[in-house]
N, C-alpha and C positions, 0 to 999 in steps of 0.2 A: 654749259658752254664757257661760264668763265673760267673754269678749271682748265679746258681745253685751251683758252686763249692764254693762260699762265704758262702751259706746258709748250706753246708755242713760242712765247716770249723766251722762256728757258733754252729751248731747242736753237733758236736764232742767235742766242747770246746777248741779248739786247739789254740785259740789266734792268736798270731803273730806267722806264721810258713814258714817255707822254702817250696818253691814250685818249682817242676821239671815239665816242659811239653815238650813233645817229639812230633815233627812234627804238626799236627793241634791242640795237646794240647798245644803246645809251644804258638801258637797264642792265645788260651784261658788263658793261664798263663799270658801273656802280658795285656790282658784286664782286667783279675782280678786284677793285680798291679795297673792298672790305676784307675779302678773303685772303689777299696777296698784297698787301700794302707796300712791301719793299720792292715790288716790281712796277709800282705806279708813281711817276715823278709829278706828273700834271694831268688833270682830268677835264677833258672837255665833253660836255653832255648836251647834245644837240637834238632839239624835238623830242625830248623823253619825259618820262613821268617817276615821280617818286614812289617808293615801294612801302609807303608806310601806312596803307589805307586809307589816306585822307585825299588821295588824288581824285579829280572828277574822271568820271568813266569816259572812254572814247565814245564819241557821238555814234549812234547805231548806224545813221545813214552814210557816214563817213567811213566807218568800219567795213560796210558792205561794199563800198565803192572800191576801198583799198584792196578787197578780196576777190573782188570780181576778176573774171576772165577777159573782160572788155578792157583793152588797154586805154581807152579814152576815159572810162571810168575811174580806173586807177590814177591816172594823171590828173584828174579832177579832184581826187583827194589830196594830192601832194602839191598843187599849184592853184593859185587863185586864178580867175578868169583873166586873158589877156598876158598871160606869162608864156608865150610861145618859144621864146628863146630859150628860157630856162628848162622848159619841158623838152625841148630838142637837145640840150647839153644833156639833160640827165638821161635821155633815151639813146644817144650816142653812146654814151658812158656803159648804161646797163647792156646794150648789144655786144660789148666785148666779153660779156660773161655768158656764154652759150647756155640755155636753159635755166636762166636765172629765175623765171617766173614759172618754171615747169615743175615746181616741188610737188610730191605727190599729196594727196588729200589727207593722209593721215601726219604728215609733217605740217602741213597749214593748220590742221586741228591741234596738234599738240603745241604749236607755236602760239596760237589764239588763246588756248588755255593757259599757258605759262604767262602771257600778257595780263590775263585777267586776274590769276593768282598774284602776279606782282602788284598790280594795282590794290587788290584787296589787303596787302600786307602779309600774305600767306609765307613768304620768304623772310626768314629772321635777318638775312643780310640787307634787306630794303629797309628795314627799322634801324640798322647799324649805321646807315649811311651818315646819321648826324655826328657819328664819332670820327669820321674823317678828318685828317689834318693835313691835307695836301691842297695845292692850288687848284681850285675848280672854277671853270668858267661854264655857265649854262646859257644857252642861246636857243633861240626860237624865232619864229615869224608870229606877227601879231594877229594873223588871221589863219592860223594852223586850225584846219578842219579835223585833224585827228588828235590833237593834244591841245586842249584849250589852255590859254595863256595863263591862267590861274595856277595850272600845274607848275609851269616853270617858275612862277613866283614862290609857290611852295617849295620846290626843290631847292631853289637858291637859299630860301629861308632857313632851311634845316641843316645844310652844309656850312658849317662855319666859314666865315669869311669869303664865301663864294661870290663870283660876280656874275651879275645878270645883264645879259644884252639881247634885246628884242629889236627885231628889224620890221618897222613899219610896213604894212601891206603886204607882207609876205606869208607864205603857207609853210606846210612842213617840210617841203623841199627848198626852204630859204637858203640851204646852204649851196644850192644850185643857181637859185633867183639872185642872190646877193654875194656871189662867189668871191668876187674881189675883196669886197668888204670884209666878208667873213674870214677869210684866208689872211689877210692883213692883220685881223684882230686876234686870230689864233697865233700867228707869228709873233705879234707883240705880246701875247699873253705867256707865250714859251711854250706852247703846246706843239 
């Protein structure tokens, strides 16, 4: 997927661009930055994990909720209780992409396997993230059910000069929950 993203950047003629990756896309963004450093000017890693083999695992209950066909369970993995407005903003955005949650079981299985392998450090690029020399912002909510905050601290500690921003009381969908603050922070960062 990182190579596909690189091809898209080339096809669009973007040159060196800022890249933001949320959740699994954050893993892909890290791999893109390692494999194609000339294409990435700034890196924003949102609610994602390091691929060093040292990240805490995704809690099983939250993973099951996120993979559920029940939208209420999916949303509970993304947002803490009481975040109705953030949930609505997320749902409104997702509904613009017809079939977003209708991926075949084989695709979902392959995605879960790729995430697990990333967390285990099976991809060499995950271990090479420590060699990145580009401005990097690591951000997440402090009560992310899918990505324990220790993973954000680990990721920020292994990327030289990375900045860490944690949003109190926010979950995996912090970028919807604290959208105005997060967008302003990304703009300030240069992403």
